[in-house]
C-alpha positions as YAML, in Angstrom:
chain: A
units: angstrom
residues:
- id: 1
  name: MET
  ca: [-10.54, -158.82, -101.60]
- id: 2
  name: GLN
  ca: [-11.89, -156.59, -104.12]
- id: 3
  name: ASN
  ca: [-11.47, -158.99, -106.92]
- id: 4
  name: THR
  ca: [-11.97, -156.67, -109.79]
- id: 5
  name: THR
  ca: [-10.26, -155.50, -112.85]
- id: 6
  name: VAL
  ca: [-9.50, -152.37, -111.31]
- id: 7
  name: TYR
  ca: [-8.16, -154.15, -108.00]
- id: 8
  name: ILE
  ca: [-5.85, -156.07, -110.51]
- id: 9
  name: SER
  ca: [-4.84, -153.81, -112.49]
- id: 10
  name: GLU
  ca: [-3.62, -151.84, -109.20]
- id: 11
  name: LEU
  ca: [-1.72, -154.33, -108.52]
- id: 12
  name: ASN
  ca: [-0.29, -154.67, -112.28]
- id: 13
  name: HIS
  ca: [0.84, -151.14, -111.94]
- id: 14
  name: ALA
  ca: [2.85, -151.58, -108.60]
- id: 15
  name: ILE
  ca: [4.42, -154.98, -110.16]
- id: 16
  name: ALA
  ca: [5.60, -153.14, -113.43]
- id: 17
  name: SER
  ca: [6.59, -149.72, -111.84]
- id: 18
  name: ARG
  ca: [9.86, -152.07, -110.58]
- id: 19
  name: ARG
  ca: [10.41, -153.34, -113.70]
- id: 20
  name: ARG
  ca: [14.01, -152.50, -113.86]
- id: 21
  name: ALA
  ca: [14.66, -153.54, -110.10]
- id: 22
  name: SER
  ca: [12.97, -156.74, -110.55]
- id: 23
  name: LEU
  ca: [15.39, -157.46, -113.52]
- id: 24
  name: ALA
  ca: [18.39, -156.45, -111.59]
- id: 25
  name: ALA
  ca: [17.34, -158.83, -108.83]
- id: 26
  name: LEU
  ca: [17.33, -161.58, -111.40]
- id: 27
  name: GLU
  ca: [20.30, -160.69, -113.13]
- id: 28
  name: GLU
  ca: [21.84, -160.95, -109.48]
- id: 29
  name: LEU
  ca: [20.55, -164.46, -109.12]
- id: 30
  name: VAL
  ca: [20.93, -165.85, -112.50]
- id: 31
  name: ALA
  ca: [24.83, -164.73, -111.57]
- id: 32
  name: ILE
  ca: [25.04, -167.68, -108.82]
- id: 33
  name: ASP
  ca: [26.10, -170.98, -110.00]
- id: 34
  name: SER
  ca: [23.52, -173.22, -107.66]
- id: 35
  name: GLY
  ca: [23.47, -176.76, -109.01]
- id: 36
  name: SER
  ca: [21.99, -179.52, -106.88]
- id: 37
  name: TYR
  ca: [25.67, -180.56, -105.97]
- id: 38
  name: ASP
  ca: [26.83, -176.70, -104.95]
- id: 39
  name: PRO
  ca: [25.72, -175.83, -101.17]
- id: 40
  name: ALA
  ca: [27.84, -172.59, -101.17]
- id: 41
  name: GLY
  ca: [25.72, -171.66, -104.26]
- id: 42
  name: VAL
  ca: [22.57, -172.72, -103.57]
- id: 43
  name: ASP
  ca: [23.10, -171.23, -99.62]
- id: 44
  name: ARG
  ca: [24.20, -168.00, -101.58]
- id: 45
  name: VAL
  ca: [20.78, -167.72, -103.85]
- id: 46
  name: GLY
  ca: [18.81, -168.08, -100.57]
- id: 47
  name: ASP
  ca: [20.93, -165.67, -98.29]
- id: 48
  name: THR
  ca: [20.53, -162.87, -101.71]
- id: 49
  name: LEU
  ca: [16.39, -164.13, -101.56]
- id: 50
  name: GLU
  ca: [16.15, -163.27, -97.59]
- id: 51
  name: ALA
  ca: [17.25, -160.91, -98.07]
- id: 52
  name: HIS
  ca: [14.70, -159.04, -100.49]
- id: 53
  name: TRP
  ca: [11.84, -161.21, -98.40]
- id: 54
  name: GLN
  ca: [13.50, -159.21, -94.87]
- id: 55
  name: ALA
  ca: [13.24, -155.79, -96.93]
- id: 56
  name: ILE
  ca: [9.04, -156.47, -96.74]
- id: 57
  name: GLY
  ca: [8.91, -157.40, -93.61]
- id: 58
  name: PHE
  ca: [9.01, -161.09, -93.32]
- id: 59
  name: SER
  ca: [10.95, -163.31, -90.85]
- id: 60
  name: THR
  ca: [13.21, -166.09, -92.29]
- id: 61
  name: GLU
  ca: [14.42, -169.08, -90.93]
- id: 62
  name: ARG
  ca: [17.59, -171.57, -91.90]
- id: 63
  name: LEU
  ca: [16.79, -175.51, -91.66]
- id: 64
  name: PRO
  ca: [20.51, -177.29, -92.27]
- id: 65
  name: LEU
  ca: [20.07, -179.91, -94.54]
- id: 66
  name: PRO
  ca: [23.28, -181.38, -94.56]
- id: 67
  name: GLY
  ca: [24.94, -182.17, -98.12]
- id: 68
  name: PHE
  ca: [22.80, -180.09, -99.64]
- id: 69
  name: GLY
  ca: [22.29, -175.59, -99.07]
- id: 70
  name: ASP
  ca: [20.01, -174.74, -95.95]
- id: 71
  name: ARG
  ca: [16.44, -175.41, -96.55]
- id: 72
  name: ARG
  ca: [14.41, -171.44, -96.27]
- id: 73
  name: ILE
  ca: [11.14, -170.44, -94.65]
- id: 74
  name: PHE
  ca: [10.74, -166.75, -95.22]
- id: 75
  name: ARG
  ca: [7.27, -166.02, -93.21]
- id: 76
  name: LYS
  ca: [4.82, -163.22, -92.27]
- id: 77
  name: THR
  ca: [1.25, -162.78, -90.50]
- id: 78
  name: LEU
  ca: [-1.38, -160.84, -91.69]
- id: 79
  name: GLY
  ca: [-5.16, -160.12, -90.62]
- id: 80
  name: GLY
  ca: [-7.18, -162.36, -91.95]
- id: 81
  name: HIS
  ca: [-8.68, -165.93, -92.22]
- id: 82
  name: GLY
  ca: [-6.30, -168.86, -94.74]
- id: 83
  name: ARG
  ca: [-2.59, -169.88, -95.30]
- id: 84
  name: VAL
  ca: [-1.12, -169.48, -98.08]
- id: 85
  name: LEU
  ca: [2.32, -171.58, -99.30]
- id: 86
  name: ILE
  ca: [4.46, -170.56, -101.98]
- id: 87
  name: LEU
  ca: [6.46, -173.03, -102.65]
- id: 88
  name: GLY
  ca: [9.77, -172.70, -104.73]
- id: 89
  name: HIS
  ca: [13.53, -173.91, -105.17]
- id: 90
  name: LEU
  ca: [17.09, -172.89, -104.62]
- id: 91
  name: ASP
  ca: [18.93, -175.41, -106.52]
- id: 92
  name: THR
  ca: [19.26, -175.62, -110.77]
- id: 93
  name: VAL
  ca: [20.54, -178.40, -112.78]
- id: 94
  name: TRP
  ca: [23.99, -176.38, -114.08]
- id: 95
  name: PRO
  ca: [26.92, -176.57, -111.77]
- id: 96
  name: ALA
  ca: [29.69, -174.60, -110.69]
- id: 97
  name: GLY
  ca: [31.21, -172.78, -113.40]
- id: 98
  name: THR
  ca: [28.08, -172.70, -115.95]
- id: 99
  name: VAL
  ca: [27.62, -168.88, -115.49]
- id: 100
  name: ALA
  ca: [31.13, -168.16, -116.52]
- id: 101
  name: ASP
  ca: [30.83, -169.23, -119.92]
- id: 102
  name: TRP
  ca: [27.06, -168.49, -119.83]
- id: 103
  name: PRO
  ca: [26.00, -165.17, -118.44]
- id: 104
  name: TYR
  ca: [22.59, -163.31, -118.05]
- id: 105
  name: ARG
  ca: [21.87, -161.68, -120.69]
- id: 106
  name: GLU
  ca: [18.59, -159.88, -121.89]
- id: 107
  name: GLU
  ca: [17.68, -159.66, -125.83]
- id: 108
  name: GLU
  ca: [14.88, -159.04, -128.12]
- id: 109
  name: GLY
  ca: [12.60, -159.26, -125.06]
- id: 110
  name: LEU
  ca: [13.86, -162.84, -123.62]
- id: 111
  name: ALA
  ca: [16.10, -163.01, -120.74]
- id: 112
  name: HIS
  ca: [18.92, -165.67, -120.99]
- id: 113
  name: GLY
  ca: [21.03, -167.47, -118.51]
- id: 114
  name: PRO
  ca: [21.34, -170.52, -116.59]
- id: 115
  name: GLY
  ca: [18.42, -171.14, -114.52]
- id: 116
  name: VAL
  ca: [16.70, -168.13, -115.42]
- id: 117
  name: GLY
  ca: [13.47, -169.63, -115.89]
- id: 118
  name: ASP
  ca: [13.31, -172.74, -113.63]
- id: 119
  name: MET
  ca: [13.24, -171.39, -111.44]
- id: 120
  name: LYS
  ca: [15.33, -167.87, -110.50]
- id: 121
  name: GLY
  ca: [12.32, -165.72, -112.69]
- id: 122
  name: GLY
  ca: [9.75, -167.48, -110.99]
- id: 123
  name: LEU
  ca: [11.63, -166.76, -107.11]
- id: 124
  name: VAL
  ca: [11.98, -162.74, -108.43]
- id: 125
  name: MET
  ca: [8.51, -162.47, -109.35]
- id: 126
  name: ALA
  ca: [6.75, -164.31, -105.47]
- id: 127
  name: CYS
  ca: [8.95, -161.92, -103.79]
- id: 128
  name: GLU
  ca: [7.53, -158.44, -106.33]
- id: 129
  name: ALA
  ca: [4.06, -160.22, -106.04]
- id: 130
  name: VAL
  ca: [3.81, -160.23, -102.52]
- id: 131
  name: ARG
  ca: [5.32, -156.73, -101.38]
- id: 132
  name: ALA
  ca: [2.32, -155.37, -104.38]
- id: 133
  name: LEU
  ca: [-0.14, -156.55, -102.03]
- id: 134
  name: LEU
  ca: [1.55, -155.16, -99.17]
- id: 135
  name: GLU
  ca: [1.58, -152.17, -100.98]
- id: 136
  name: THR
  ca: [-2.04, -151.76, -102.02]
- id: 137
  name: GLY
  ca: [-2.60, -152.67, -98.07]
- id: 138
  name: PHE
  ca: [-3.40, -156.23, -99.15]
- id: 139
  name: ASP
  ca: [-4.63, -157.61, -95.36]
- id: 140
  name: GLY
  ca: [-6.99, -160.91, -96.20]
- id: 141
  name: VAL
  ca: [-5.50, -163.90, -95.29]
- id: 142
  name: GLY
  ca: [-4.01, -165.25, -92.02]
- id: 143
  name: GLU
  ca: [-0.57, -166.17, -93.24]
- id: 144
  name: ILE
  ca: [1.64, -165.97, -96.41]
- id: 145
  name: ARG
  ca: [4.51, -168.79, -96.04]
- id: 146
  name: HIS
  ca: [7.36, -169.35, -98.79]
- id: 147
  name: ILE
  ca: [9.61, -172.12, -98.71]
- id: 148
  name: LEU
  ca: [12.53, -172.80, -100.39]
- id: 149
  name: VAL
  ca: [13.66, -176.50, -101.49]
- id: 150
  name: PRO
  ca: [17.52, -177.45, -101.74]
- id: 151
  name: ASP
  ca: [17.39, -180.26, -103.79]
- id: 152
  name: GLU
  ca: [14.04, -180.49, -106.33]
- id: 153
  name: GLU
  ca: [16.70, -180.79, -109.11]
- id: 154
  name: LEU
  ca: [17.74, -184.42, -107.50]
- id: 155
  name: GLY
  ca: [13.81, -185.23, -106.89]
- id: 156
  name: SER
  ca: [13.64, -183.55, -103.22]
- id: 157
  name: ALA
  ca: [14.15, -187.50, -101.44]
- id: 158
  name: ALA
  ca: [16.06, -186.00, -98.63]
- id: 159
  name: SER
  ca: [12.95, -182.45, -98.45]
- id: 160
  name: ARG
  ca: [9.58, -184.54, -98.96]
- id: 161
  name: ALA
  ca: [8.70, -185.44, -95.39]
- id: 162
  name: TRP
  ca: [9.35, -181.93, -94.97]
- id: 163
  name: ILE
  ca: [7.62, -180.31, -98.28]
- id: 164
  name: GLU
  ca: [4.63, -182.31, -97.08]
- id: 165
  name: ALA
  ca: [3.64, -181.43, -93.55]
- id: 166
  name: GLU
  ca: [4.25, -177.63, -95.00]
- id: 167
  name: ALA
  ca: [1.64, -178.40, -97.65]
- id: 168
  name: GLY
  ca: [-0.69, -180.10, -95.67]
- id: 169
  name: ALA
  ca: [-0.79, -177.24, -93.30]
- id: 170
  name: ALA
  ca: [-1.69, -174.86, -95.89]
- id: 171
  name: ASP
  ca: [-5.15, -174.01, -97.78]
- id: 172
  name: ILE
  ca: [-3.28, -173.53, -100.98]
- id: 173
  name: VAL
  ca: [-0.33, -174.13, -102.29]
- id: 174
  name: LEU
  ca: [1.38, -172.10, -105.27]
- id: 175
  name: VAL
  ca: [4.42, -173.56, -107.33]
- id: 176
  name: LEU
  ca: [7.15, -171.45, -108.58]
- id: 177
  name: GLU
  ca: [7.81, -174.16, -111.89]
- id: 178
  name: PRO
  ca: [7.76, -171.84, -115.03]
- id: 179
  name: ALA
  ca: [5.15, -171.71, -117.30]
- id: 180
  name: ARG
  ca: [5.31, -173.81, -120.55]
- id: 181
  name: ALA
  ca: [6.37, -172.10, -124.29]
- id: 182
  name: ASN
  ca: [3.02, -171.38, -124.83]
- id: 183
  name: GLY
  ca: [1.82, -169.74, -121.56]
- id: 184
  name: ALA
  ca: [0.22, -172.67, -120.18]
- id: 185
  name: VAL
  ca: [-0.02, -173.42, -116.16]
- id: 186
  name: VAL
  ca: [0.15, -177.07, -115.12]
- id: 187
  name: VAL
  ca: [-3.02, -177.99, -113.86]
- id: 188
  name: GLY
  ca: [-2.14, -182.12, -113.32]
- id: 189
  name: ARG
  ca: [1.06, -184.05, -113.50]
- id: 190
  name: GLY
  ca: [1.52, -187.69, -113.41]
- id: 191
  name: ALA
  ca: [4.06, -189.89, -111.56]
- id: 192
  name: VAL
  ca: [7.27, -190.59, -111.77]
- id: 193
  name: GLY
  ca: [9.73, -193.03, -110.27]
- id: 194
  name: ALA
  ca: [13.51, -193.06, -110.73]
- id: 195
  name: ILE
  ca: [15.50, -196.18, -109.93]
- id: 196
  name: ILE
  ca: [19.28, -197.18, -109.57]
- id: 197
  name: MET
  ca: [20.34, -200.94, -109.94]
- id: 198
  name: ARG
  ca: [24.28, -201.95, -109.52]
- id: 199
  name: ALA
  ca: [25.41, -204.97, -110.54]
- id: 200
  name: THR
  ca: [28.77, -206.98, -108.80]
- id: 201
  name: GLY
  ca: [30.35, -209.23, -111.07]
- id: 202
  name: ILE
  ca: [33.83, -210.77, -111.19]
- id: 203
  name: SER
  ca: [37.05, -208.86, -113.18]
- id: 204
  name: ALA
  ca: [39.11, -210.95, -115.76]
- id: 205
  name: HIS
  ca: [41.36, -210.05, -118.62]
- id: 206
  name: THR
  ca: [39.97, -211.04, -121.62]
- id: 207
  name: VAL
  ca: [41.91, -213.87, -122.39]
- id: 208
  name: ASN
  ca: [40.33, -215.60, -119.37]
- id: 209
  name: LEU
  ca: [37.22, -214.73, -119.78]
- id: 210
  name: ALA
  ca: [35.44, -217.94, -118.36]
- id: 211
  name: GLU
  ca: [37.02, -216.81, -115.08]
- id: 212
  name: GLY
  ca: [35.00, -213.73, -115.48]
- id: 213
  name: ALA
  ca: [31.73, -212.58, -114.53]
- id: 214
  name: SER
  ca: [30.62, -209.31, -116.48]
- id: 215
  name: ALA
  ca: [28.24, -207.02, -114.50]
- id: 216
  name: LEU
  ca: [27.53, -204.95, -117.56]
- id: 217
  name: ARG
  ca: [25.95, -207.65, -119.30]
- id: 218
  name: ALA
  ca: [23.54, -208.62, -116.80]
- id: 219
  name: LEU
  ca: [22.38, -205.11, -116.92]
- id: 220
  name: ALA
  ca: [22.91, -204.84, -120.82]
- id: 221
  name: ASP
  ca: [20.41, -207.63, -120.89]
- id: 222
  name: MET
  ca: [17.48, -205.97, -119.33]
- id: 223
  name: VAL
  ca: [17.36, -202.70, -121.58]
- id: 224
  name: ALA
  ca: [15.39, -203.68, -123.99]
- id: 225
  name: PRO
  ca: [12.54, -205.41, -122.15]
- id: 226
  name: LEU
  ca: [12.60, -202.65, -119.48]
- id: 227
  name: GLU
  ca: [12.31, -200.60, -122.74]
- id: 228
  name: SER
  ca: [9.65, -202.14, -124.41]
- id: 229
  name: LEU
  ca: [7.41, -201.68, -121.37]
- id: 230
  name: THR
  ca: [6.67, -198.23, -122.87]
- id: 231
  name: ASP
  ca: [2.82, -197.54, -124.20]
- id: 232
  name: LEU
  ca: [3.08, -193.95, -125.22]
- id: 233
  name: GLY
  ca: [-0.76, -194.31, -126.35]
- id: 234
  name: ARG
  ca: [-1.36, -195.46, -122.42]
- id: 235
  name: GLY
  ca: [1.49, -192.58, -121.27]
- id: 236
  name: ASN
  ca: [3.65, -195.35, -119.76]
- id: 237
  name: ILE
  ca: [7.51, -194.35, -120.19]
- id: 238
  name: VAL
  ca: [10.21, -196.34, -118.88]
- id: 239
  name: ASN
  ca: [13.39, -195.09, -120.38]
- id: 240
  name: VAL
  ca: [17.25, -195.76, -119.58]
- id: 241
  name: GLY
  ca: [19.25, -193.20, -119.34]
- id: 242
  name: MET
  ca: [22.18, -194.13, -118.28]
- id: 243
  name: LEU
  ca: [24.08, -197.72, -118.48]
- id: 244
  name: LYS
  ca: [27.67, -197.83, -117.13]
- id: 245
  name: GLY
  ca: [30.07, -199.81, -116.54]
- id: 246
  name: GLY
  ca: [33.69, -201.17, -116.47]
- id: 247
  name: ASP
  ca: [37.72, -200.75, -116.32]
- id: 248
  name: ALA
  ca: [39.30, -201.02, -119.04]
- id: 249
  name: ARG
  ca: [38.23, -202.28, -122.77]
- id: 250
  name: GLN
  ca: [40.44, -205.70, -121.99]
- id: 251
  name: VAL
  ca: [38.46, -207.01, -118.93]
- id: 252
  name: VAL
  ca: [35.66, -208.22, -118.15]
- id: 253
  name: PRO
  ca: [33.41, -205.67, -116.40]
- id: 254
  name: PRO
  ca: [33.51, -205.97, -112.54]
- id: 255
  name: SER
  ca: [30.83, -203.29, -111.76]
- id: 256
  name: ALA
  ca: [28.10, -201.56, -113.64]
- id: 257
  name: GLU
  ca: [25.04, -199.48, -112.67]
- id: 258
  name: MET
  ca: [21.73, -198.34, -114.48]
- id: 259
  name: HIS
  ca: [19.78, -195.15, -114.40]
- id: 260
  name: ILE
  ca: [15.74, -195.95, -114.94]
- id: 261
  name: ASP
  ca: [13.26, -193.45, -115.69]
- id: 262
  name: LEU
  ca: [9.40, -194.41, -115.29]
- id: 263
  name: ARG
  ca: [6.37, -192.74, -115.89]
- id: 264
  name: ALA
  ca: [3.22, -192.57, -115.71]
- id: 265
  name: ARG
  ca: [-0.45, -190.74, -116.06]
- id: 266
  name: THR
  ca: [-1.70, -192.07, -112.49]
- id: 267
  name: GLY
  ca: [-0.65, -193.46, -109.25]
- id: 268
  name: GLU
  ca: [-2.62, -196.85, -109.96]
- id: 269
  name: ALA
  ca: [-0.80, -196.61, -113.39]
- id: 270
  name: VAL
  ca: [2.40, -195.77, -112.16]
- id: 271
  name: GLU
  ca: [2.58, -198.77, -108.96]
- id: 272
  name: ARG
  ca: [1.19, -201.09, -111.74]
- id: 273
  name: LEU
  ca: [4.25, -200.22, -114.48]
- id: 274
  name: LEU
  ca: [6.90, -200.46, -111.37]
- id: 275
  name: SER
  ca: [5.74, -203.69, -110.37]
- id: 276
  name: ARG
  ca: [6.74, -204.63, -114.31]
- id: 277
  name: VAL
  ca: [9.73, -203.09, -114.05]
- id: 278
  name: MET
  ca: [10.81, -204.78, -110.82]
- id: 279
  name: ASP
  ca: [10.17, -208.43, -112.25]
- id: 280
  name: ILE
  ca: [13.13, -207.77, -114.71]
- id: 281
  name: LEU
  ca: [15.07, -206.10, -112.69]
- id: 282
  name: ARG
  ca: [14.72, -209.63, -110.15]
- id: 283
  name: THR
  ca: [15.54, -211.75, -113.28]
- id: 284
  name: PRO
  ca: [18.44, -214.62, -111.35]
- id: 285
  name: GLN
  ca: [21.15, -213.33, -112.82]
- id: 286
  name: GLY
  ca: [23.34, -216.15, -111.61]
- id: 287
  name: PRO
  ca: [25.41, -216.99, -108.30]
- id: 288
  name: ARG
  ca: [28.40, -214.83, -109.68]
- id: 289
  name: VAL
  ca: [26.58, -211.68, -110.54]
- id: 290
  name: THR
  ca: [24.68, -209.58, -107.68]
- id: 291
  name: ILE
  ca: [22.63, -206.93, -107.96]
- id: 292
  name: GLU
  ca: [21.31, -204.01, -105.88]
- id: 293
  name: ILE
  ca: [18.32, -201.90, -106.63]
- id: 294
  name: GLY
  ca: [17.20, -198.64, -105.00]
- id: 295
  name: GLY
  ca: [14.94, -196.19, -105.46]
- id: 296
  name: GLY
  ca: [10.95, -195.91, -106.26]
- id: 297
  name: ILE
  ca: [8.09, -193.67, -106.97]
- id: 298
  name: THR
  ca: [10.02, -190.14, -106.58]
- id: 299
  name: ARG
  ca: [6.75, -187.67, -107.58]
- id: 300
  name: PRO
  ca: [3.18, -189.23, -106.43]
- id: 301
  name: ALA
  ca: [0.64, -187.83, -109.55]
- id: 302
  name: PHE
  ca: [-1.24, -184.25, -109.39]
- id: 303
  name: PRO
  ca: [-4.57, -184.96, -109.98]
- id: 304
  name: ARG
  ca: [-6.34, -182.54, -112.09]
- id: 305
  name: SER
  ca: [-9.29, -181.80, -109.58]
- id: 306
  name: ALA
  ca: [-6.55, -180.50, -107.11]
- id: 307
  name: SER
  ca: [-5.88, -177.30, -108.81]
- id: 308
  name: ALA
  ca: [-9.78, -176.83, -110.07]
- id: 309
  name: ALA
  ca: [-10.94, -173.87, -107.61]
- id: 310
  name: LEU
  ca: [-6.93, -172.02, -108.30]
- id: 311
  name: TYR
  ca: [-7.06, -172.28, -112.21]
- id: 312
  name: ALA
  ca: [-10.16, -170.87, -112.10]
- id: 313
  name: SER
  ca: [-9.37, -167.81, -110.14]
- id: 314
  name: ALA
  ca: [-5.93, -167.10, -112.23]
- id: 315
  name: ALA
  ca: [-7.92, -167.29, -115.28]
- id: 316
  name: ARG
  ca: [-10.02, -164.16, -114.30]
- id: 317
  name: ALA
  ca: [-7.31, -162.46, -113.25]
- id: 318
  name: ALA
  ca: [-5.44, -163.59, -116.72]
- id: 319
  name: ASP
  ca: [-8.57, -162.58, -118.32]
- id: 320
  name: ALA
  ca: [-8.57, -158.74, -116.80]
- id: 321
  name: LEU
  ca: [-5.54, -158.33, -118.25]
- id: 322
  name: GLY
  ca: [-6.21, -159.70, -121.26]
- id: 323
  name: ILE
  ca: [-3.71, -162.40, -121.12]
- id: 324
  name: ASP
  ca: [-4.55, -165.86, -122.68]
- id: 325
  name: TYR
  ca: [-4.00, -168.43, -119.78]
- id: 326
  name: PRO
  ca: [-4.31, -172.27, -121.02]
- id: 327
  name: ALA
  ca: [-3.83, -175.30, -118.88]
- id: 328
  name: VAL
  ca: [-1.89, -178.32, -119.19]
- id: 329
  name: GLU
  ca: [-1.24, -181.58, -117.86]
- id: 330
  name: SER
  ca: [2.66, -182.62, -117.55]
- id: 331
  name: GLY
  ca: [4.52, -185.92, -117.62]
- id: 332
  name: GLY
  ca: [7.09, -184.02, -115.56]
- id: 333
  name: GLY
  ca: [6.91, -184.26, -111.42]
- id: 334
  name: SER
  ca: [7.78, -181.12, -109.04]
- id: 335
  name: ASP
  ca: [7.26, -180.62, -105.85]
- id: 336
  name: GLY
  ca: [3.53, -179.22, -106.19]
- id: 337
  name: SER
  ca: [3.39, -182.99, -106.52]
- id: 338
  name: PHE
  ca: [3.26, -183.69, -103.49]
- id: 339
  name: ALA
  ca: [1.15, -181.25, -102.40]
- id: 340
  name: ALA
  ca: [-1.44, -182.35, -104.54]
- id: 341
  name: ALA
  ca: [-1.28, -185.96, -103.91]
- id: 342
  name: LEU
  ca: [-2.32, -184.72, -100.14]
- id: 343
  name: GLY
  ca: [-5.26, -183.13, -101.54]
- id: 344
  name: ARG
  ca: [-4.04, -179.73, -101.13]
- id: 345
  name: PRO
  ca: [-5.35, -176.89, -103.58]
- id: 346
  name: THR
  ca: [-2.39, -176.64, -105.84]
- id: 347
  name: LEU
  ca: [-1.19, -174.74, -108.77]
- id: 348
  name: ASP
  ca: [2.02, -175.48, -110.72]
- id: 349
  name: GLY
  ca: [3.26, -173.59, -113.25]
- id: 350
  name: LEU
  ca: [3.11, -169.57, -112.22]
- id: 351
  name: GLY
  ca: [6.27, -168.86, -112.97]
- id: 352
  name: PRO
  ca: [7.22, -166.89, -116.34]
- id: 353
  name: VAL
  ca: [6.48, -168.15, -119.45]
- id: 354
  name: CYS
  ca: [9.73, -170.62, -120.43]
- id: 355
  name: PHE
  ca: [11.66, -171.82, -123.62]
- id: 356
  name: ASP
  ca: [13.52, -174.90, -123.40]
- id: 357
  name: SER
  ca: [14.13, -175.31, -119.69]
- id: 358
  name: CYS
  ca: [16.79, -177.23, -118.29]
- id: 359
  name: SER
  ca: [18.84, -176.36, -121.47]
- id: 360
  name: ARG
  ca: [21.54, -173.94, -122.47]
- id: 361
  name: ARG
  ca: [19.22, -172.50, -124.81]
- id: 362
  name: GLU
  ca: [16.52, -171.85, -121.60]
- id: 363
  name: ARG
  ca: [14.76, -168.11, -121.76]
- id: 364
  name: ILE
  ca: [12.10, -166.38, -120.57]
- id: 365
  name: VAL
  ca: [9.88, -163.48, -121.90]
- id: 366
  name: ILE
  ca: [10.72, -160.31, -119.70]
- id: 367
  name: ASP
  ca: [7.28, -159.58, -119.68]
- id: 368
  name: SER
  ca: [5.71, -162.36, -118.46]
- id: 369
  name: LEU
  ca: [7.69, -161.57, -114.94]
- id: 370
  name: PHE
  ca: [5.31, -158.74, -114.62]
- id: 371
  name: ASP
  ca: [2.09, -160.24, -115.78]
- id: 372
  name: ARG
  ca: [2.60, -163.25, -114.16]
- id: 373
  name: ALA
  ca: [3.70, -162.08, -110.64]
- id: 374
  name: THR
  ca: [-0.08, -160.07, -110.81]
- id: 375
  name: ILE
  ca: [-1.84, -162.86, -111.35]
- id: 376
  name: LEU
  ca: [-0.59, -164.56, -108.72]
- id: 377
  name: ALA
  ca: [-1.00, -161.97, -106.03]
- id: 378
  name: ALA
  ca: [-4.52, -161.93, -107.28]
- id: 379
  name: LEU
  ca: [-4.79, -165.71, -106.74]
- id: 380
  name: ILE
  ca: [-3.23, -164.58, -102.67]
- id: 381
  name: ALA
  ca: [-5.32, -161.95, -102.56]
- id: 382
  name: ASP
  ca: [-8.97, -164.09, -103.79]
- id: 383
  name: LEU
  ca: [-8.26, -166.88, -101.22]
- id: 384
  name: PRO
  ca: [-11.09, -165.76, -99.29]
- id: 385
  name: ASN
  ca: [-13.49, -166.02, -101.65]
- id: 386
  name: LEU
  ca: [-12.43, -169.45, -102.66]
- id: 387
  name: GLN
  ca: [-14.75, -172.27, -102.35]
- id: 388
  name: LEU
  ca: [-12.25, -174.92, -101.25]
- id: 389
  name: SER
  ca: [-13.17, -179.03, -101.33]
- id: 390
  name: THR
  ca: [-10.95, -179.15, -98.07]
- id: 391
  name: SER
  ca: [-10.24, -177.44, -95.08]
- id: 392
  name: THR
  ca: [-7.07, -177.17, -92.86]
- id: 393
  name: GLY
  ca: [-8.23, -174.48, -89.99]
- id: 394
  name: ALA
  ca: [-7.38, -177.39, -87.61]
- id: 395
  name: ARG
  ca: [-3.73, -177.99, -88.50]
- id: 396
  name: PRO
  ca: [-0.79, -176.30, -87.43]
- id: 397
  name: TRP
  ca: [2.51, -175.00, -88.88]
- id: 398
  name: VAL
  ca: [5.23, -176.89, -88.47]
...
């Protein structure tokens, strides 16, 4: 690769010249409701992207995932060496009908709309970055593969093994989650766990209180002990995000459900935290209340060492563009966590600069779409020059 200011400027010009087309593509994607529980919408996003990637010479494949939208694989073989995996997701947190009362709009240099940052902006960037590489004659890697996950916002439980198999065969993994509001990319992540606990008791009218056994009380009594495990100084968090149950005001609740989120900075720390959580959840509730516990560690820790070489490369490209490019370690997980935990060189947060992700205030800096796409393209082009700590030369794509 010509990893020079001149080449990066050439990439930037190619990407910026398609500003109008890129924003039209972004609007097209944002206008599609594609919440995780809306497989038809997720597939519409996948179909739309498939057409864009086919237009630049990529082959495409759909892998059905019952209950969700299809997984997608877009791939192209080039003449060099090394395997690039671009990792993204098709789903958003927004249910069907959201676009109708919150449509895409551009205002004062910002683009607004459901999923505009997480991660439809990043999906547009990836195609434009690769398009620019091909238009400038780049042929320096062996293969570029882009995979798209339909259930990421639900934790990618059904896709995890597939993601790990794909990432395990890649030399570098580039993740399209949005950059932070200050422009920071994600160079490390903590571990994340999710637990759902269900209790079954015995219903009774409140005038016959002794005949009942409250499932809700059994779970409610655990909330304070669970949340007392939070230690912000150590980076340990336990949050009971949902507690629900019961049928009516005057009836002893026969069933209840509790959803627990837990986070820690390292894999070892989250395992210790999980053990303490389970000790509380398994507290005997008496013979008349039964409990069922599901879940566990959903995102492994993403060690900062996995991102070091890629961040250095991206920072050089950002410097050539005159862009501030800070790094951050995040308490939230992403599909990039699976790749990094395998030891694959991984850099996350490569999408556009985003504010208030997953809220009704979600918006991105429009200009960042083009500068960050240039950095993404430069990262791919720099693969032959990187001194990576691991190699997957003997491992095939799946």
